[in-house]
SERO-4910 file (N, C-alpha, C, O; in steps of 0.05 Angstrom, whole numbers):
BEGIN
 pado doro    nc1    nc2    nc3   cac1   cac2   cac3    cc1    cc2    cc3    oc1    oc2    oc3
  Met    A   1457   1959   2390   1442   1952   2362   1431   1925   2364   1443   1907   2377
  Leu    A   1410   1921   2352   1397   1896   2351   1416   1876   2333   1426   1885   2311
  Cys    A   1419   1854   2341   1437   1835   2325   1418   1817   2309   1408   1798   2321
  Phe    A   1413   1822   2286   1396   1803   2272   1406   1777   2261   1391   1760   2250
  Thr    A   1435   1775   2264   1447   1748   2256   1439   1728   2278   1448   1705   2275
  Lys    A   1422   1736   2301   1418   1712   2320   1390   1706   2317   1379   1694   2334
  Leu    A   1376   1714   2292   1351   1701   2291   1355   1676   2273   1365   1678   2251
  Pro    A   1348   1653   2286   1354   1626   2273   1340   1621   2249   1350   1608   2231
  Leu    A   1315   1631   2246   1297   1620   2225   1299   1633   2197   1289   1625   2176
  Leu    A   1316   1656   2198   1316   1675   2175   1343   1672   2162   1362   1665   2177
  Ser    A   1348   1675   2137   1372   1673   2124   1388   1700   2133   1377   1720   2141
  Arg    A   1412   1697   2129   1429   1723   2135   1420   1748   2121   1417   1770   2133
  Val    A   1416   1743   2094   1409   1765   2076   1381   1776   2087   1379   1800   2089
  Thr    A   1361   1761   2094   1336   1769   2102   1338   1784   2128   1324   1803   2133
  Arg    A   1356   1774   2145   1364   1787   2171   1372   1812   2167   1361   1831   2179
  Arg    A   1392   1818   2149   1404   1843   2143   1382   1861   2130   1380   1885   2136
  Leu    A   1367   1851   2113   1344   1871   2102   1326   1881   2124   1317   1903   2124
  Ile    A   1321   1861   2142   1301   1873   2165   1319   1895   2179   1310   1918   2181
  Gly    A   1343   1889   2188   1359   1908   2203   1360   1935   2187   1357   1956   2198
  Trp    A   1365   1933   2160   1370   1959   2145   1344   1971   2144   1344   1995   2147
  Ala    A   1321   1959   2141   1294   1976   2139   1292   1987   2169   1283   2010   2170
  Leu    A   1299   1977   2191   1294   1989   2216   1313   2011   2220   1306   2030   2233
  Leu    A   1337   2010   2210   1358   2030   2212   1354   2054   2192   1365   2076   2197
  Leu    A   1339   2050   2171   1338   2069   2149   1334   2099   2158   1346   2118   2148
  Pro    A   1313   2104   2181   1309   2129   2186   1334   2142   2199   1338   2167   2196
  Leu    A   1350   2128   2212   1374   2137   2225   1399   2141   2210   1417   2156   2218
  Ala    A   1400   2125   2185   1420   2126   2169   1428   2156   2157   1452   2164   2157
  Ala    A   1409   2169   2149   1416   2195   2138   1426   2215   2160   1441   2234   2154
  Ala    A   1416   2211   2186   1430   2228   2208   1457   2220   2215   1473   2238   2219
  Val    A   1464   2195   2216   1489   2186   2221   1510   2191   2201   1533   2193   2207
  Ser    A   1501   2194   2176   1520   2197   2153   1528   2228   2156   1549   2234   2144
  Gln    A   1516   2246   2168   1522   2272   2174   1543   2276   2196   1554   2298   2199
  Phe    A   1548   2255   2212   1565   2259   2234   1592   2253   2226   1595   2238   2206
  Pro    A   1615   2263   2238   1644   2257   2233   1647   2228   2235   1630   2215   2248
  Ala    A   1668   2216   2222   1673   2187   2222   1678   2177   2251   1670   2154   2257
  His    A   1690   2193   2268   1697   2185   2297   1670   2180   2314   1670   2167   2335
  Ala    A   1647   2191   2303   1622   2187   2317   1614   2158   2317   1601   2148   2335
  Val    A   1622   2145   2297   1615   2117   2293   1637   2098   2299   1634   2079   2315
  Glu    A   1662   2103   2285   1685   2086   2290   1710   2101   2285   1713   2113   2263
  Thr    A   1728   2100   2304   1748   2121   2299   1774   2109   2289   1791   2124   2282
  Gly    A   1777   2083   2287   1803   2071   2280   1827   2077   2300   1824   2096   2316
  Thr    A   1847   2063   2300   1865   2065   2323   1893   2071   2312   1902   2058   2293
  Ile    A   1906   2089   2322   1933   2094   2313   1953   2079   2327   1957   2081   2351
  Ile    A   1968   2060   2308   1983   2042   2320   2012   2045   2308   2015   2056   2286
  Pro    A   2034   2034   2323   2063   2034   2310   2062   2017   2285   2045   2000   2280
  Ser    A   2083   2022   2269   2089   2004   2250   2101   1978   2261   2110   1977   2284
  Pro    A   2101   1957   2245   2111   1931   2253   2142   1934   2255   2155   1950   2241
  Met    A   2154   1918   2274   2181   1919   2276   2199   1897   2257   2223   1898   2252
  Val    A   2181   1880   2251   2191   1857   2232   2174   1858   2208   2150   1860   2211
  Asp    A   2185   1857   2183   2168   1856   2160   2181   1841   2141   2204   1832   2144
  Met    A   2165   1836   2117   2174   1818   2094   2191   1835   2077   2188   1859   2076
  Pro    A   2211   1821   2062   2226   1838   2041   2208   1841   2017   2186   1830   2017
  Glu    A   2218   1855   1996   2207   1857   1970   2206   1831   1957   2225   1815   1962
  Ala    A   2187   1823   1942   2185   1797   1930   2210   1793   1911   2218   1811   1897
  Pro    A   2220   1769   1912   2245   1762   1898   2242   1759   1870   2259   1766   1854
  Ser    A   2218   1748   1861   2213   1744   1833   2187   1759   1827   2166   1751   1837
  Gly    A   2189   1779   1813   2165   1797   1809   2162   1815   1836   2178   1813   1854
  Asn    A   2140   1831   1836   2136   1847   1859   2110   1843   1872   2105   1857   1891
  Leu    A   2093   1823   1863   2069   1819   1875   2069   1798   1898   2080   1776   1896
  Gln    A   2057   1806   1918   2050   1786   1944   2023   1787   1948   2009   1805   1940
  Thr    A   2015   1766   1960   1987   1765   1971   1983   1761   2002   1999   1748   2015
  Ala    A   1962   1772   2013   1955   1769   2040   1926   1761   2042   1910   1770   2027
  Val    A   1920   1743   2060   1892   1735   2063   1882   1744   2092   1894   1736   2112
  Leu    A   1861   1761   2094   1854   1770   2121   1826   1767   2124   1811   1767   2105
  Ala    A   1818   1763   2148   1789   1761   2158   1786   1782   2181   1801   1783   2200
  Gly    A   1768   1796   2176   1758   1817   2200   1730   1824   2198   1723   1847   2195
  Gly    A   1713   1804   2200   1681   1811   2200   1672   1810   2170   1683   1796   2153
  Cys    A   1654   1823   2167   1638   1823   2143   1659   1834   2120   1670   1856   2123
  Phe    A   1662   1818   2097   1683   1823   2080   1675   1847   2061   1692   1855   2045
  Trp    A   1652   1857   2063   1647   1883   2046   1666   1903   2056   1681   1913   2039
  Gly    A   1668   1910   2079   1685   1934   2089   1713   1928   2086   1727   1945   2076
  Val    A   1721   1906   2093   1751   1897   2091   1757   1902   2063   1776   1916   2057
  Gln    A   1742   1889   2044   1750   1893   2016   1751   1921   2006   1769   1928   1991
  Ala    A   1731   1936   2015   1729   1965   2008   1752   1978   2016   1762   1995   2001
  Val    A   1764   1973   2043   1788   1990   2051   1812   1985   2034   1825   2004   2025
  Phe    A   1817   1961   2030   1842   1953   2012   1839   1960   1985   1858   1967   1971
  Gln    A   1816   1958   1975   1812   1972   1948   1824   1999   1943   1833   2005   1921
  His    A   1822   2016   1965   1828   2045   1967   1857   2047   1977   1866   2070   1981
  Val    A   1873   2026   1980   1899   2029   1988   1919   2029   1964   1918   2011   1947
  Lys    A   1937   2049   1965   1958   2052   1943   1977   2026   1944   1988   2019   1965
  Gly    A   1981   2015   1920   1999   1992   1921   1984   1965   1920   1996   1944   1913
  Val    A   1958   1965   1926   1937   1940   1925   1933   1941   1896   1929   1962   1885
  Glu    A   1935   1916   1881   1926   1908   1854   1899   1897   1855   1883   1900   1837
  Ser    A   1894   1884   1875   1866   1869   1876   1860   1862   1903   1877   1856   1919
  Ala    A   1833   1864   1910   1823   1857   1936   1795   1840   1929   1776   1851   1918
  Val    A   1797   1815   1935   1774   1799   1930   1763   1786   1954   1778   1774   1969
  Ser    A   1738   1788   1957   1719   1778   1978   1719   1747   1975   1718   1737   1952
  Gly    A   1720   1731   1996   1717   1700   1995   1715   1689   2022   1705   1700   2041
  Tyr    A   1724   1666   2022   1720   1645   2046   1747   1632   2046   1757   1623   2026
  Ser    A   1760   1630   2075   1782   1616   2082   1779   1601   2108   1767   1611   2127
  Gly    A   1790   1576   2108   1787   1562   2136   1768   1538   2133   1764   1526   2154
  Gly    A   1758   1532   2113   1741   1506   2110   1745   1494   2085   1764   1499   2070
  Asp    A   1726   1476   2078   1723   1460   2056   1714   1475   2030   1698   1494   2031
  Lys    A   1726   1466   2006   1711   1478   1982   1684   1473   1980   1669   1492   1972
  Ala    A   1672   1446   1989   1644   1442   1984   1628   1463   1999   1606   1470   1991
  Ala    A   1639   1475   2024   1622   1492   2040   1627   1520   2035   1618   1537   2050
  Ala    A   1644   1526   2014   1651   1555   2006   1629   1572   1993   1633   1586   1974
  His    A   1606   1569   2006   1583   1585   1995   1569   1601   2016   1569   1593   2039
  Tyr    A   1559   1623   2009   1549   1645   2026   1530   1633   2049   1534   1636   2073
  Asn    A   1509   1621   2038   1488   1607   2057   1502   1590   2077   1498   1594   2101
  Asp    A   1518   1572   2069   1535   1553   2084   1551   1566   2107   1549   1561   2131
  Val    A   1566   1583   2095   1585   1597   2113   1572   1614   2134   1583   1619   2155
  Ser    A   1546   1624   2126   1529   1642   2147   1519   1624   2170   1509   1634   2190
  Ser    A   1522   1598   2168   1512   1584   2191   1533   1585   2212   1526   1581   2236
  Gly    A   1557   1589   2207   1579   1590   2227   1589   1563   2235   1602   1558   2255
  Arg    A   1580   1543   2216   1591   1514   2227   1609   1503   2205   1614   1479   2205
  Thr    A   1618   1519   2186   1635   1509   2164   1664   1513   2171   1679   1500   2156
  Gly    A   1675   1527   2188   1703   1532   2192   1711   1556   2178   1729   1569   2187
  His    A   1698   1564   2155   1707   1587   2140   1701   1613   2157   1684   1616   2174
  Ala    A   1719   1631   2149   1713   1662   2154   1712   1674   2130   1724   1668   2109
  Glu    A   1694   1697   2133   1690   1716   2109   1721   1730   2106   1731   1743   2125
  Ser    A   1732   1728   2086   1758   1734   2082   1763   1751   2057   1747   1750   2038
  Val    A   1786   1766   2056   1793   1783   2031   1823   1775   2023   1841   1775   2039
  Lys    A   1825   1769   1998   1850   1762   1988   1862   1787   1975   1850   1800   1957
  Ile    A   1885   1795   1985   1897   1823   1976   1921   1815   1962   1939   1801   1972
  Thr    A   1922   1827   1935   1948   1824   1919   1958   1851   1917   1943   1868   1908
  Phe    A   1983   1856   1926   1995   1881   1930   2026   1881   1919   2041   1861   1920
  Asp    A   2033   1905   1910   2060   1912   1898   2078   1918   1923   2076   1938   1937
  Ser    A   2095   1898   1927   2113   1900   1951   2133   1923   1948   2147   1929   1967
  Arg    A   2134   1936   1923   2153   1959   1921   2141   1982   1932   2154   2001   1940
  Ile    A   2112   1982   1932   2098   2005   1942   2088   2002   1971   2087   2021   1986
  Ile    A   2079   1978   1977   2070   1975   2006   2078   1945   2012   2075   1927   1995
  Thr    A   2089   1942   2037   2096   1917   2046   2074   1901   2061   2053   1911   2068
  Tyr    A   2080   1877   2066   2060   1860   2080   2058   1871   2109   2035   1872   2119
  Gly    A   2077   1878   2123   2073   1891   2150   2056   1914   2148   2037   1915   2165
  Gln    A   2059   1934   2129   2039   1955   2126   2016   1951   2117   2000   1969   2118
  Ile    A   2009   1926   2104   1982   1915   2099   1972   1911   2126   1950   1921   2132
  Leu    A   1985   1898   2142   1974   1890   2168   1967   1911   2187   1948   1910   2202
  Arg    A   1985   1933   2183   1981   1957   2200   1955   1971   2196   1941   1979   2214
  Ile    A   1946   1972   2167   1920   1985   2161   1897   1961   2170   1874   1969   2176
  Tyr    A   1902   1936   2170   1882   1914   2177   1879   1922   2206   1856   1930   2212
  Phe    A   1896   1923   2226   1892   1925   2253   1882   1954   2261   1867   1957   2280
  Ser    A   1890   1972   2246   1881   2003   2252   1853   2008   2243   1837   2018   2259
  Ile    A   1846   2002   2217   1825   2011   2206   1806   1992   2194   1782   1999   2195
  Ala    A   1812   1968   2184   1793   1952   2173   1777   1935   2191   1757   1924   2182
  His    A   1784   1933   2217   1767   1917   2236   1779   1924   2263   1798   1939   2266
  Asp    A   1765   1910   2285   1774   1912   2313   1782   1887   2320   1766   1869   2321
  Pro    A   1808   1883   2325   1822   1860   2330   1817   1845   2360   1825   1822   2366
  Thr    A   1801   1863   2376   1797   1854   2404   1770   1840   2406   1765   1828   2427
  Gln    A   1754   1839   2386   1729   1827   2384   1728   1799   2378   1736   1792   2355
  Leu    A   1719   1781   2395   1724   1752   2392   1699   1740   2377   1677   1743   2388
  Asp    A   1701   1728   2353   1679   1716   2335   1658   1735   2331   1634   1728   2331
  Arg    A   1666   1763   2326   1645   1779   2319   1658   1805   2309   1681   1809   2315
  Gln    A   1643   1822   2294   1650   1850   2286   1624   1865   2289   1604   1857   2276
  Gly    A   1623   1886   2305   1599   1901   2306   1575   1885   2310   1573   1871   2330
  Pro    A   1553   1886   2289   1528   1872   2294   1530   1841   2285   1513   1824   2290
  Asp    A   1551   1836   2273   1553   1808   2263   1569   1788   2280   1592   1793   2288
  Val    A   1556   1767   2286   1566   1750   2308   1568   1720   2295   1550   1711   2281
  Gly    A   1591   1707   2302   1596   1682   2295   1625   1675   2287   1640   1693   2279
  Ser    A   1633   1652   2288   1661   1646   2279   1670   1656   2252   1692   1665   2247
  Gln    A   1651   1655   2234   1653   1663   2206   1664   1693   2205   1677   1701   2186
  Tyr    A   1657   1710   2229   1666   1737   2232   1692   1740   2246   1698   1762   2256
  Arg    A   1706   1721   2249   1727   1723   2268   1754   1739   2256   1758   1741   2232
  Ser    A   1768   1748   2273   1792   1763   2267   1814   1742   2260   1825   1728   2277
  Ala    A   1822   1741   2233   1844   1720   2230   1861   1729   2208   1851   1742   2189
  Ile    A   1889   1722   2209   1906   1724   2190   1915   1698   2179   1925   1681   2194
  Phe    A   1911   1695   2155   1914   1667   2141   1943   1671   2127   1946   1684   2106
  Tyr    A   1960   1659   2139   1989   1662   2128   1998   1641   2108   1990   1618   2109
  Gly    A   2014   1651   2087   2019   1634   2065   2044   1618   2066   2048   1599   2052
  Asp    A   2061   1628   2084   2088   1618   2092   2097   1623   2119   2083   1638   2133
  Asp    A   2122   1611   2127   2133   1614   2152   2136   1643   2157   2130   1652   2180
  Leu    A   2145   1659   2136   2155   1686   2140   2130   1704   2146   2132   1722   2163
  Gln    A   2109   1700   2134   2084   1714   2139   2075   1708   2166   2069   1726   2182
  Ser    A   2076   1682   2172   2067   1676   2200   2084   1692   2222   2074   1702   2242
  Ala    A   2113   1694   2217   2128   1706   2234   2126   1737   2235   2128   1749   2257
  Val    A   2121   1748   2214   2112   1778   2216   2088   1783   2230   2087   1800   2246
  Ala    A   2067   1765   2223   2042   1771   2237   2042   1765   2270   2030   1779   2285
  Arg    A   2058   1744   2277   2057   1740   2304   2075   1759   2319   2069   1765   2342
  Ser    A   2097   1770   2306   2112   1787   2318   2099   1812   2325   2101   1824   2346
  Tyr    A   2083   1820   2301   2069   1847   2303   2047   1846   2325   2045   1863   2342
  Ile    A   2033   1827   2323   2013   1820   2348   2025   1824   2375   2013   1837   2393
  Ala    A   2050   1812   2379   2061   1813   2407   2070   1842   2409   2070   1853   2431
  His    A   2078   1855   2388   2089   1883   2392   2067   1901   2399   2070   1919   2415
  Leu    A   2041   1895   2386   2018   1912   2394   2008   1908   2424   2001   1926   2439
  Glu    A   2009   1883   2430   2003   1876   2458   2021   1892   2480   2012   1903   2499
  Gln    A   2046   1890   2473   2068   1901   2493   2062   1930   2493   2066   1940   2515
  Thr    A   2054   1947   2472   2052   1972   2472   2027   1983   2482   2024   2007   2486
  His    A   2006   1964   2486   1976   1969   2495   1966   1992   2479   1956   2013   2489
  Val    A   1969   1988   2454   1949   2008   2438   1920   2002   2439   1903   2020   2435
  Phe    A   1912   1976   2444   1882   1972   2448   1880   1965   2475   1898   1953   2487
  Lys    A   1855   1974   2484   1846   1972   2513   1842   1940   2520   1846   1930   2542
  Gln    A   1834   1929   2500   1828   1898   2506   1849   1879   2494   1864   1889   2477
  Arg    A   1851   1856   2500   1869   1838   2490   1861   1834   2458   1838   1835   2450
  Ile    A   1884   1829   2442   1881   1824   2413   1874   1793   2410   1888   1776   2422
  Val    A   1854   1785   2397   1845   1759   2394   1847   1748   2367   1836   1728   2359
  Thr    A   1861   1764   2352   1868   1753   2324   1880   1728   2320   1902   1726   2330
  Arg    A   1869   1707   2304   1879   1681   2299   1899   1684   2279   1895   1699   2260
  Val    A   1923   1669   2281   1940   1666   2256   1938   1637   2250   1944   1619   2265
  Glu    A   1927   1634   2226   1921   1606   2216   1935   1602   2189   1941   1621   2174
  Ser    A   1941   1577   2184   1955   1570   2159   1937   1574   2138   1914   1568   2142
  Leu    A   1942   1583   2115   1925   1585   2092   1924   1559   2077   1943   1551   2065
  Gln    A   1902   1547   2076   1896   1520   2062   1886   1527   2033   1894   1514   2013
  Ala    A   1869   1545   2032   1857   1556   2006   1840   1578   2010   1829   1584   2031
  Phe    A   1837   1593   1986   1818   1617   1990   1797   1612   1964   1805   1608   1942
  Tyr    A   1772   1613   1972   1752   1611   1953   1735   1639   1947   1718   1647   1963
  Pro    A   1739   1650   1925   1722   1676   1918   1694   1673   1925   1682   1652   1922
  Ala    A   1684   1694   1935   1654   1695   1941   1639   1700   1919   1651   1705   1898
  Glu    A   1615   1699   1921   1594   1701   1900   1598   1729   1885   1609   1747   1898
  Thr    A   1591   1734   1861   1593   1757   1848   1582   1781   1861   1594   1802   1863
  Tyr    A   1556   1775   1870   1541   1800   1885   1554   1812   1909   1550   1835   1915
  His    A   1573   1795   1924   1589   1806   1947   1614   1822   1934   1627   1835   1951
  Gln    A   1622   1822   1912   1647   1835   1904   1637   1867   1899   1615   1873   1889
  Asp    A   1655   1883   1906   1653   1914   1904   1627   1921   1913   1612   1936   1901
  Tyr    A   1623   1910   1938   1595   1915   1950   1592   1945   1958   1571   1957   1953
  Leu    A   1613   1956   1972   1611   1985   1981   1608   2001   1957   1590   2018   1958
  Ala    A   1623   1999   1934   1623   2015   1913   1596   2013   1897   1589   2032   1883
  Asn    A   1581   1990   1900   1556   1987   1884   1532   1997   1904   1510   2004   1895
  His    A   1538   1996   1929   1518   2002   1947   1523   2020   1967   1519   2013   1990
  Pro    A   1533   2044   1964   1544   2064   1983   1524   2074   2000   1530   2084   2022
  Asn    A   1497   2073   1992   1478   2086   2009   1462   2063   2025   1441   2069   2037
  Asn    A   1471   2038   2024   1458   2017   2038   1463   2024   2070   1486   2029   2078
  Pro    A   1445   2024   2085   1447   2033   2115   1470   2016   2130   1485   2026   2146
  Tyr    A   1472   1987   2122   1493   1972   2139   1519   1983   2130   1536   1985   2146
  Val    A   1523   1989   2106   1548   2004   2094   1553   2032   2105   1576   2039   2110
  Val    A   1534   2045   2108   1534   2074   2119   1546   2072   2148   1565   2086   2154
  Phe    A   1534   2055   2166   1539   2050   2193   1567   2036   2197   1582   2043   2215
  Asn    A   1573   2018   2182   1594   1999   2189   1619   2003   2169   1641   1999   2178
  Asp    A   1616   2010   2145   1638   2010   2126   1649   2037   2116   1673   2042   2116
  Leu    A   1628   2054   2108   1639   2079   2101   1659   2094   2124   1679   2105   2117
  Pro    A   1653   2093   2147   1673   2104   2168   1702   2093   2164   1721   2108   2168
  Lys    A   1703   2069   2157   1730   2057   2153   1744   2072   2131   1768   2077   2134
  Leu    A   1731   2081   2112   1744   2093   2089   1753   2123   2099   1774   2134   2094
  Lys    A   1736   2133   2112   1740   2162   2121   1763   2158   2140   1781   2175   2137
  Asn    A   1766   2139   2159   1791   2136   2178   1815   2131   2161   1837   2142   2166
  Leu    A   1812   2112   2139   1836   2108   2124   1847   2134   2110   1872   2137   2109
  Lys    A   1831   2153   2099   1839   2174   2089   1851   2195   2109   1870   2210   2104
  Arg    A   1837   2193   2135   1849   2212   2158   1873   2203   2169   1889   2220   2176
  Leu    A   1878   2177   2174   1900   2165   2188   1921   2158   2172   1943   2158   2182
  Phe    A   1915   2151   2148   1936   2141   2124   1932   2158   2099   1928   2146   2078
  Pro    A   1933   2183   2100   1932   2200   2077   1948   2194   2056   1940   2198   2033
  Asp    A   1973   2183   2060   1991   2177   2045   1987   2150   2028   1997   2144   2006
  Arg    A   1972   2135   2043   1964   2105   2033   1939   2110   2018   1934   2093   2000
  Tyr    A   1922   2127   2020   1896   2131   2008   1897   2136   1980   1912   2152   1971
  Arg    A   1879   2120   1964   1875   2122   1937   1847   2128   1932   1831   2112   1942
  Val    A   1836   2149   1917   1810   2154   1914   1795   2136   1897   1772   2129   1904
  Glu    A   1806   2127   1874   1792   2111   1858   1801   2080   1870   1824   2074   1874
  Pro    A   1779   2063   1874   1785   2037   1883   1793   2018   1863   1785   2022   1840
  Lys    A   1807   1997   1867   1813   1976   1849   1794   1956   1850   1795   1939   1868
  Leu    A   1775   1957   1831   1748   1940   1833   1752   1911   1818   1765   1908   1797
  Val    A   1739   1892   1832   1739   1864   1819   1724   1865   1791   1733   1852   1772
  Ala    A   1704   1880   1788   1690   1883   1764   1709   1891   1741   1709   1879   1720
  Ala    A   1724   1912   1748   1744   1925   1728   1764   1899   1719   1769   1895   1696
  Glu    A   1773   1884   1739   1791   1861   1729   1778   1844   1712   1791   1834   1693
  Arg    A   1754   1837   1716   1737   1816   1700   1729   1830   1673   1719   1816   1656
  Ser    A   1731   1851   1669   1723   1863   1645   1741   1856   1623   1766   1853   1627
  Pro    A   1730   1853   1598   1748   1846   1574   1762   1872   1567   1751   1894   1566
  Ser    A   1787   1868   1561   1804   1892   1554   1796   1901   1524   1807   1921   1514
***
């Protein structure tokens, strides 16, 4: 696939629009194929080390980066026990936490998703299992599919030492069991801050399910989630727009 993220004189949005236009004749045909024709997902073992249920209240958070945040957000919006999944930026300064700046690949930010989940229903380790298995390919260095750059890196932003230990232990376990053909390149980074992305990036798959980029890269992830984790799959997503709506 042509990588329009490499065209230096165009904005990322423009590059994607060009790519979508060229892919449009193929999108309808690809959507008729089974999910594994595009992306299969990977069956992996559960983590051997996990976090306990939250001591005060039940909600915990995880901040994960795995390529374009549209697909990662959509996956976790459909996971039972997830109360919120917000697209945003982590790894850089607040002043640079804007889409056009982050797209340059020079801000230190990664497109990330902040996941708030009920630890009585799903654990941090189980969140990571879906992340490695379905949400992205942890063996791709500074890229995911057609998107290239450090802003698309595979990264787990840990909030405390326990999250760091669980993440590092799980990566080591997956490497030892050789469930992936290539080496896992996921970085485990300390979470300094998370900055929500612009409104038009939130709930992107739900709002644009027929977008060719979404059809090729993101819808297969949901099919794989339902296929590989049927007990974790939720039909109705938890949307950011619903959280922001007045009661």
